[in-house]
N, C-alpha and C positions, 0 to 999 in steps of 0.2 A: 501422439496426443500433444496438442498445443497447451502452453501454460500462460497464465496471467498472474502477474505480481501486483498486489493491491497494497499500497501504503495506507496506513490509517484504517486498516480493515476492521478493527474492533469498534469503530465509531458507528453512529446512527446510519449514515449514508452507506458505509462499507457493508453493514449487515443487510441492508435492502438490496445492494448490488449483488452480493453473494447469493441472496435468495433468488434474484432474477436470473443470474447465471446458472444456478442449479436447476432452475425450471426450463430454461431455454437453450442452454449450451452444455448438455450432459458430457460432451467429449472434451471439455476444457478443464484442465487441472488448475486448481486455485492455490496460490501461495500468498501469504499475507505478512505484512510487517506492521507492528504497532507496539506501543509501550506496555500494553496490557493484553492479556488473552481476551478474545471475544466472549461476551456474555449475553448472547441473544436469546430471546424466547420466541422470536417470530420467524426464524429461519427454518425452512423445512429440513427434514432428515437429510443427512449427508454432510452437515457442517463439520462433523468430526473428521472428515477426510481432507480438510484443509491443512496444508503445511504452514505452520505459523512460526514466525521469527519475532522474538521479543527484542526490540532494538530501538535505539535513539538515532534518528535520521541525521543528527548532527555529527555522527561518527562516520566519516568518509571511508575509512578502512573497512568498517563493518558493512557498510552499504555495498562496497566493491565486492566483498566476500559473498554476500547474499545474492547479488545479481549474478556473479560468476557461478555460484552453486545452483541457482534455480534456472538459469538460462531462459528467462521468460521471452515469449513471443510478443506479449503485450504488457504494458505497465499502465496502471491507473493510479494516479497520485491523488489521494484524498487526505493525507495526513496534514494536520495543521494545529496550531493552538487556536481553537475556534471559540473559546469563551469570550463573549462580548464584554462581560464584567471584567475579566482578566485583562483584556486588551485596553480597557480604559484605565486600569490601574498601572499597567506596564506597557504602554504603547510601543516604545522603542524595542523592548525585549520581544514583544509579540511579533512585530514586523520583522525583526532580524531573524527570529526563529523560523517563521514561515518562509521567508525569502531564502535563507540558508539551506533549509532542508530541500527546497525545490532545486536550488543550484547544485547541491550535492548529487542529486539523482541525475540531473541533466549532464553534469560533468562526467559522471560514471558512464552514462549511456554514450556520450559523444566519443569517449575513448574506446569503447567496445560496443557498438550498436547491437542490441539484442533483437530489435524489431525486424522481422522478415516479411511481414505481410500486413497491410493496413486494413484488412477486412476481418471483422470478428464474426 
């Protein structure tokens, strides 16, 4: 069975993507990373079968551990500080956070590419 690792899985888009995957790709194991556990009321049954990792994507060692443990075939990166209001209050911190978490994932993948097939 193929695995997908979704960062920011507990967010709005993460929930809808999980719902889509559950309906269209039943043979895909879902793993997710976020700062909070998902609290969706719109995802169909089966959301409890998701393997969830509570993590800060700024922690490179933890990202490495999660990617090595899950060995995903696909990674969907949705995590970000996405509050517009917060980005106006702390623009530099918001930019650095969103850039750094993306770079942490890319750095980990480049050292040990988990992707084996580009077709979902």
